[in-house]
C-alpha positions as CSV (number, residue, x, y, z in Angstrom):
1,M,20.7,24.2,-22.6
2,E,17.5,25.8,-23.7
3,V,14.5,25.6,-21.4
4,H,11.2,25.8,-23.4
5,P,8.2,27.3,-21.6
6,P,6.5,26.3,-19.5
7,Y,8.8,23.4,-18.7
8,L,10.2,21.3,-21.5
9,L,13.9,20.5,-21.1
10,D,16.2,20.1,-24.0
11,N,17.2,16.5,-23.9
12,G,20.0,17.1,-26.4
13,A,22.1,18.9,-23.8
14,E,24.3,15.8,-23.2
15,A,25.8,16.2,-26.7
16,A,27.3,19.5,-25.5
17,G,29.0,17.8,-22.6
18,S,27.0,19.6,-19.8
19,G,23.4,20.2,-18.7
20,V,20.6,19.4,-16.3
21,F,18.2,16.4,-16.5
22,V,15.1,16.3,-14.4
23,T,12.7,13.4,-13.7
24,Y,9.6,13.4,-11.4
25,N,8.0,10.7,-9.3
26,V,4.3,11.4,-9.1
27,D,3.8,8.8,-6.4
28,T,6.1,10.4,-3.9
29,A,6.1,14.0,-5.4
30,V,10.0,13.9,-5.4
31,T,11.9,15.6,-8.2
32,E,15.3,14.2,-9.2
33,M,17.9,16.4,-10.9
34,V,21.2,15.4,-12.4
35,V,23.7,18.2,-13.0
36,F,26.6,17.1,-15.2
37,G,29.6,18.6,-17.0
38,Q,32.0,21.4,-16.2
39,W,30.6,24.1,-13.9
40,T,30.6,27.2,-15.9
41,R,28.6,30.5,-15.9
42,R,26.3,28.9,-18.5
43,L,25.6,25.8,-16.5
44,A,25.1,27.8,-13.4
45,S,22.4,29.8,-15.1
46,D,20.7,26.7,-16.6
47,T,20.8,25.0,-13.2
48,Y,19.3,28.0,-11.4
49,I,16.5,28.3,-14.0
50,V,15.7,24.6,-13.7
51,L,15.7,24.7,-9.9
52,Q,13.3,27.7,-10.0
53,K,10.9,25.7,-12.2
54,C,11.1,22.6,-10.0
55,L,10.2,24.7,-7.0
56,V,7.3,26.3,-8.8
57,E,5.8,22.8,-9.1
58,H,6.1,22.5,-5.3
59,P,7.4,18.9,-4.9
60,S,7.8,17.4,-1.5
61,A,11.6,17.2,-2.1
62,V,14.3,17.9,-4.7
63,I,17.2,15.5,-4.9
64,V,20.2,16.8,-6.9
65,S,22.9,14.4,-8.1
66,L,26.3,16.1,-8.5
67,H,28.4,12.9,-9.1
68,R,28.9,13.9,-12.8
69,L,29.6,17.6,-12.0
70,D,33.1,18.9,-12.6
71,D,33.3,21.6,-10.0
72,R,37.0,21.6,-9.0
73,H,36.8,25.0,-7.3
74,A,33.5,24.4,-5.5
75,D,32.0,27.4,-7.2
76,S,28.5,25.9,-7.2
77,A,28.3,26.0,-3.4
78,A,26.6,29.4,-3.4
79,L,23.7,28.1,-5.6
80,W,22.9,25.3,-3.2
81,L,22.7,27.8,-0.3
82,V,20.3,29.9,-2.4
83,A,18.2,26.9,-3.3
84,D,18.0,25.8,0.3
85,K,16.7,29.2,1.4
86,A,14.1,29.4,-1.4
87,A,12.9,25.8,-0.7
88,A,12.7,26.4,3.1
89,S,10.5,29.5,2.6
90,M,7.8,27.6,0.8
91,Q,4.6,26.4,2.6
92,P,4.9,23.6,3.2
93,P,8.8,23.7,2.9
94,V,10.5,21.7,0.2
95,Q,13.4,19.4,1.2
96,I,16.6,19.8,-0.8
97,A,19.1,16.9,-0.7
98,L,22.4,16.7,-2.5
99,V,24.1,13.5,-3.8
100,I,27.9,14.2,-4.0
101,P,31.2,12.3,-3.7
102,G,32.3,11.7,-0.1
103,S,35.4,13.8,-0.6
104,G,36.6,16.7,-2.8
105,P,36.5,20.5,-2.9
106,L,32.7,20.8,-3.1
107,P,31.8,18.7,0.0
108,R,34.6,20.3,2.0
109,R,33.3,23.8,1.2
110,L,29.7,22.9,1.9
111,H,30.7,21.6,5.3
112,R,32.6,24.8,6.0
113,L,29.6,26.8,5.1
114,G,27.4,24.7,7.4
115,L,25.0,23.6,4.6
116,P,24.6,20.0,5.9
117,R,22.8,21.3,8.9
118,T,19.8,21.9,6.7
119,V,20.6,20.1,3.4
120,P,21.5,16.5,3.9
121,L,24.4,15.1,1.8
122,Y,24.4,11.6,0.5
123,T,26.9,9.6,-1.6
124,A,24.3,7.6,-3.6
125,M,20.9,8.5,-5.1
126,S,19.2,5.4,-3.7
127,E,20.3,6.3,-0.2
128,A,19.1,9.9,-0.6
129,Y,15.7,8.8,-2.0
130,T,15.1,6.3,0.8
131,A,15.9,8.9,3.4
132,V,13.9,11.7,1.8
133,V,10.8,9.7,1.3
134,S,10.8,8.3,4.8
135,R,11.1,11.7,6.5
136,R,9.0,13.8,4.2
137,P,5.9,15.3,5.9
138,L,2.6,13.6,5.3
139,T,0.8,15.3,2.4
140,D,-2.9,15.0,1.6
141,R,-3.4,13.2,-1.7
142,L,-6.2,11.7,-3.7
143,Q,-5.4,9.5,-6.7
144,L,-7.0,7.5,-9.5
145,T,-4.7,4.8,-10.9
146,R,-5.0,2.7,-14.1
147,L,-7.5,5.1,-15.6
148,S,-8.4,3.9,-19.1
149,P,-7.8,6.4,-21.9
150,G,-11.4,6.5,-23.0
151,P,-14.2,9.1,-23.1
152,G,-14.9,8.6,-19.4
153,A,-11.4,9.5,-18.2
154,A,-12.0,13.3,-18.0
155,R,-15.3,12.8,-16.2
156,S,-13.7,10.6,-13.6
157,A,-10.9,13.2,-13.1
158,R,-13.5,15.9,-12.6
159,D,-15.2,13.8,-10.0
160,L,-11.9,13.5,-8.2
161,I,-11.6,17.3,-8.2
162,D,-15.2,17.6,-6.7
163,V,-14.2,15.2,-3.9
164,A,-10.9,17.1,-3.2
165,C,-12.5,20.5,-3.1
166,E,-15.2,19.4,-0.8
167,A,-12.9,17.4,1.5
168,W,-10.2,20.2,1.8
169,S,-12.6,23.2,1.7
170,F,-11.6,24.8,-1.6
171,P,-15.0,25.5,-3.1
172,E,-13.6,28.4,-5.1
173,L,-11.2,26.1,-6.9
174,R,-13.8,23.6,-8.0
175,H,-14.8,25.1,-11.3
176,P,-11.4,26.2,-12.6
177,S,-9.7,23.0,-11.4
178,R,-12.4,20.8,-13.2
179,L,-11.6,22.7,-16.5
180,V,-7.8,22.3,-16.0
181,I,-7.9,18.7,-15.2
182,S,-10.2,18.0,-18.1
183,E,-7.7,19.5,-20.5
184,L,-4.7,17.7,-19.0
185,V,-6.5,14.4,-19.2
186,T,-7.9,15.0,-22.7
187,N,-4.4,15.9,-23.9
188,A,-3.0,12.6,-22.5
189,V,-5.9,10.6,-23.9
190,Q,-5.5,12.1,-27.4
191,H,-1.7,12.0,-27.6
192,A,-0.5,9.2,-25.3
193,G,-3.4,6.7,-25.4
194,T,-2.0,4.8,-22.4
195,D,-3.5,4.2,-18.9
196,L,-3.4,7.3,-16.8
197,T,-2.7,8.2,-13.1
198,V,-4.5,11.3,-11.9
199,T,-3.4,12.8,-8.6
200,V,-4.6,15.8,-6.6
201,W,-2.4,17.0,-3.8
202,R,-3.5,19.5,-1.1
203,R,-1.2,22.5,-0.7
204,R,-1.6,25.3,1.8
205,S,-2.2,27.7,-1.1
206,G,-4.6,25.4,-3.0
207,L,-4.3,22.3,-5.2
208,H,-1.5,20.6,-7.1
209,I,-2.9,18.5,-10.0
210,S,-0.9,15.9,-12.0
211,V,-1.7,13.5,-14.9
212,R,0.8,10.8,-15.6
213,D,0.8,8.8,-18.9
214,G,3.1,6.2,-20.4
215,S,4.3,8.3,-23.4
216,S,7.6,10.2,-23.2
217,Q,6.6,12.5,-26.1
218,L,6.4,16.2,-25.1
219,R,5.9,17.7,-28.5
220,H,2.1,18.0,-28.1
221,L,2.3,20.3,-25.1
222,R,2.4,23.7,-26.7
223,P,-0.4,26.1,-25.7
224,S,-3.2,26.0,-28.3
225,T,-5.9,28.5,-29.2
226,S,-8.0,26.0,-31.0
227,V,-11.4,25.2,-29.5
228,P,-12.7,21.6,-29.9
229,P,-16.4,20.8,-30.2
230,H,-18.4,21.1,-27.1
231,G,-17.7,18.2,-24.8
232,G,-14.4,17.5,-26.4
233,G,-12.5,18.1,-23.2
234,G,-11.5,21.8,-23.1
235,D,-10.2,24.8,-25.0
236,G,-6.7,23.6,-25.6
237,L,-3.8,24.0,-23.2
238,L,-4.3,27.7,-23.4
239,I,-7.0,27.3,-20.8
240,V,-4.5,25.6,-18.5
241,G,-2.1,28.5,-18.6
242,T,-5.0,31.0,-18.1
243,L,-6.6,29.4,-15.1
244,S,-3.6,27.9,-13.2
245,A,-0.9,29.7,-11.2
246,A,1.7,27.5,-13.0
247,W,1.8,24.4,-15.2
248,G,4.3,22.3,-17.0
249,A,5.5,18.8,-18.0
250,M,8.4,16.7,-17.2
251,S,9.7,13.2,-17.8
252,T,9.1,10.3,-15.4
253,R,10.8,6.9,-15.4
254,D,8.1,5.4,-17.5
255,G,6.6,8.3,-19.4
256,K,5.7,11.9,-18.5
257,V,3.6,13.9,-16.1
258,L,1.6,17.0,-16.9
259,W,0.9,19.2,-13.8
260,A,-0.8,22.4,-12.8
261,T,-1.0,24.4,-9.6
262,M,-4.2,26.0,-8.6
263,H,-4.0,28.8,-6.0
264,S,-6.8,29.9,-3.8
265,Y,-7.6,33.6,-3.6
266,R,-7.7,33.1,0.2
267,H,-3.9,32.5,0.3
268,T,-1.0,34.5,-0.9
269,S,1.9,32.3,0.1
270,P,3.7,30.3,-2.7
């Protein structure tokens, strides 16, 4: 499975019989992963890369479904231990949850290793999702919903950044975050043309910004060096990559979400 920078998954992986699919819920900041096929060195590498990219986005939780994974020797157990340690070290910590069959080599080995003490195991995705959302820590969030894809969308998003930076005492992030959110919104307006949901989350290290639209198309998300006329909404996605600590895009249940993480110079933690 090829993973395109900064975060565009190859959705043709299923034809090869194995791969990793990822979806993101912008309302709960929960990332869902499905790992399927025979566990091989290639799939292990792909899964590790995708997990790293999911954690860069700093969701509140990552739920990994392994029901379609063929891991008869439980070789993937070590990866879930590594993922748990990486997620727990973040500020705030990211919850990892696994959805696996109730019996078999993998759950037996995970229990022997003591993983369920920190990583809850569930047998159904719905059960995992309900539990994770109910126990996740409260996260500061500001959101604009049903934002019309017109000329005023970017302006409204910039106003939201102003409110967030003042309320959460991040004055140094105001200018770069306004530029970044303008570009993300303008990209969605130009290429999706649907209503938008703009969300700003407070993180210990700064801000996490996301723009959700109703189009599943990811082909317009390459960095660009073109500069639109003044007032056109930014200098292309190149400016997003330049000003943000990380950025990317992933599918949601009803479209996609573009996101960027803005780190404050006052903080050095992830």
